N, C-alpha and C positions, 0 to 999 in steps of 0.2 A: 504494500500500500504506500502510495506517495505521501511524504510529509516534508515540511519545510522547517529548517532550523536556522535561527539568526544568532550570531555570536560575534561580538566585537567588530561589527561591520562586515562580517563574512556570512554570506548566505549560502546555504546548502539545500539542494532539492534532492532528497534521498528517494531512491527507487523511481526516478523520473522515467526510466525506460527499463525494459527487460533485456539487458545485454549492453554491448559497447555503445556509448553515446557518440554518434558520428552522422553527419557533421554538426557544427555549431555556427550560429550567426547572431550577432547583435545588430539590431536595427532600431530606427526611431519611428514612432507614430506621430510625434510632435516634438517640439523643442524640449519639452519637459518629460516626455514619456518614452522610456526605452524598453524594448522587448527582446527576449532571447528566443530564437527558434532552434529546436534540436531535432535530430533524427536518431535512428538507432540501426546498427548493423545486426542482421539476423532476423528472427521471427517477429520481433516487435517492429513491424514495417509501417511506421507512421511518423508524421511530423507533429511536434507540439510547440505551441507558442505560449511563453511564460512572461509575466510581468517581471522585469529585471530588478525591481525594488522590493516587491512583496513576495515574489516566488509563486504567485497564484497562476494556475493554469487558465489561460484565456480561451484556447480552443485546441482541438486535435483533429487530424484528418480521420475520416471514417475508414473502416475496414475495406480493403480493396481499392481505395481511392488513389493511394500513392503507388506509382509503378514500382515494381520490385527493384531495389538497389538505388538508394539516394546517396550521391557522392559529394555534392557541393550545393551551396545556396547563395542567392544574391537578393537583396532587397532594394527596390528603386521607387522613386516617386515620379509619376507621369501625369501631368495636367491635374494635380491635386489628388491623384489616386496612389495609394501605397500598395505596391505589388511585390509578392514574394515569388521567386523563381527557383526551381530545383533542377539539378542535373541528375538524370536517372538513366537506367539501362535502355529506356525507350525514347530518350530525347529530353526535352525540357517541358516541365509542367509549371503552371502559374496559379497563384491564389490571390484573392483580395486579402491583404495582410491584416487589416483590423478585424474582419469577420471570419476569416478562414474559408470563405466560399471559393470553391474550385472554379477557375475561369475556363472559358471555352478553349478547347484544344484546336490546333491547326495542323494540317498535314506538314507544313513547313517546319514545325517544331519537332516532328517525329522522325528524327534522322538516325536512329540507333543510339548506341551508348554515347553519352556525353559525360566525361569524367570531371571536368572542372568548369566553373562559371564565374563571370564577373560582369560588370556593367560600366557604361560611361556615357557622358552627354556629348552630343554632336553640336556643331556650330549653328545648326538651324533649330536647336531647342529640343530635339528628340533624345530619348534615352534608348541606347542599344544594349542588348545582351550579347556577350561573346562567350562561346562555348568551346571547350577542348574536346575534340572528337576522337573516338576510337578509330575512325577512318583516316587518321593522319592529318586532318584538316582542322582549322579554326573556323567556326561558323558564327554568323552574326544575324540577330533578329531585332526588329522593333519590339521593345519590351511591352508596349501597350497593346498592339494589334497581333503580335505573334508572327508577323510576316518576315520574310528574309530581307536582309539589308546588305546588299552588295555581294560580290563573289566571295567564296571561301578563301581563306589565306592558306596557301600551300607551301610546303618546303620541308616539313618534318618527314622522316623516313619510317616512323613507327607511330604507335598510338600516342596522341597528345594527352597528357594526364593532368595538366594544371595550366591555369591562365590568370593573369592579373592585369589591371589597367590603372593608369594614374594620369591625371591632368597636371601639367607642369606650366606654371605661369610663363607666358611668352613663348612657349615651345609647342603647345598643343597637347594631345594625349598620346601616351605610349602604351602599347600592348606588349606583354612579355608572356611567352608560352614555354612550357617544359614538356619533354617527351621521353618515352622509353628508348629513344635513339641516343640519349645522353647529351642532348643539346638544349640550350635555352636560346630562343629566337626573339628578336625585337622587331616591332612593327609600328609604323605611323598609323594611328587609328583613323585619321582623316581620309587617307587615300589608299590604305592597305599596303603601302610601300614597305618592303623588307629592309630593315636597317642594319642588321648584323646578327651574328651567332656567336655564342660562347659554348665551349665544349667541356664536358665532364667525361673522363675516360672510364669505360666499363661500369657504368652505373645508370640506373633509371632516375629520372627527375620526378620526384614525388609531390613537391609543392614549390610555389614561387610567389614572391611578393615584391611590391614596389613601395618606396617611401621617399617623399620629398621632405627631408629633415629641416628643422628650424636652424640647424647648423649650416645649411646650404648644400648639403650632400644629396644627390639624387641616387638612391641606393636600390640596386637589384639584388635580391637574395633568393637562393634556392636551396632545398634540402634533397639529398639523394638516398638511394637504397643502400649505400655503403655507410651511411651515418655521417656524412660530411655536409657542412654548410659552406656554400660558396657565395662570395660577395663581389659585385662588380659596380663600376660607375655606370648607371643605366643609360646615360647619354652617349658614352663612348664605347662601352663594352669592356673597358680595361679593368683588370682585377683590382680589388681594394683589399690588400692584405692577404695573408696566407689562408688557405682553407681551414675551417674549424672542424677538428675531429671530435665527434660526439661519442663515438664508441658503439652506437647502435642505430638502427634504421630510423630515420626521421619520419614522424607521423604527419603533423600539420605545423605550420609556422605562420607567424605574423611579424611584421616589422613596424615599429611605432616609436614615437618620441615619448620617453618617460622622464618627467621633470626636466624637459629640455634636451635630453640626451638620446641619440638614436639607439634603439635596442632591438635585438632579435629574440623573440620568444618562441620556443619550439617544443613540441611533445615528442615522445619516443615510444617504441614498441613495448618498453618495460613500464610505461606509465609515468615516467619522470617528465616534468615540465621545467625547462631550464631557460635562463635569460642571460644573453651575452651583450656586451657593448658592441654595437655594430661596426665601429671603426677600429677599436683596439683588438677585438676578438676575445677580451677577457670575460670569464664566467662571473656573473654578478649574483645570480640566485639559482637555487635548485630546490624543487619540492616534489613529493610524490602526489601530483595533482590530477593526472589524467592522460588520456589518449588523444584528445582533441582540444584545440584552443581557438578562442576568438577574442578580439579586443576592440575597444572603442574609446577614443579620446573624449573626455568630458569638457565642458565649458571652462572649468577652472584649471585645465591642463593635466589633471590626473587621468589615469587610464583605468577603465573598467575591464577586468580580465575574467573571461568565462572559460572553464575547463570541464571536460566530461570524462568519466572513468569507464573502465571495462565492465563494471558491475552496475551501470545505469545511474550513477550519481552525477549531479551537476553542481559546480561551485562557482560563485561570483564574488570577487573581491577587488578592491582598489590596489593598484601598484604604483 
């Protein structure tokens, strides 16, 4: 039975799911209301939306509603509508985020397995979803209508497992994608132009993230199947420091400014969540917190961190 525990600013949702909590996403319904969306690997095949302050369950998908296998999530706001999108074995599904109502499916969203998902705004005011496809391609859709937006981005030689996008003041929006072919590729979101590739030898890329740090660094980070974190200058593709050896396969990662300093927070297959300084590579924090992570910067500059464990527990705390 699910129950919520509050202790010293730390919120725990115990038995949130039956099995591994994956994926996790923090989103906003308004400037003051933050929600947490969680999925579960295994038989508990549903999405749940929680109030990030109280831990109350706001809604959950119905049995059979979510396509089997949910791998990633993205939340967007289009013309005043808050939309949740999920990457699944059957393509992309969408819900009205406040109510949990499943939105109409389109044939263009049903492209087979999509492993990773992110979103970005275009110059004409639209919001696009970008998905990492099992077919070696990056696909883009209009988030509100579910229709295709431009040609797929081709270049990876194997399944694309993760994708991230970030708007950079004065430079437009960058897309970064990671694949089982051991490469991270960079693209100009405006025209789909290929910008460059960074290679990781003999390892699959499992997660990727982009950060425009307050320190002025434009950081591209990825985690691979050999347990190594790689850092590059996202604009040039040049390495930023030596790879960080974590000792075990990286689960999910986020890069975020914590108290003004760029940090990488990553989970591992053993359930450890660790935090490194993104520029020095020094380990800052380590805790047995979970298999999945999500983070959101608050108005006061603090970071809300959510983690999910292999036994169905979710934790939220400020870092």
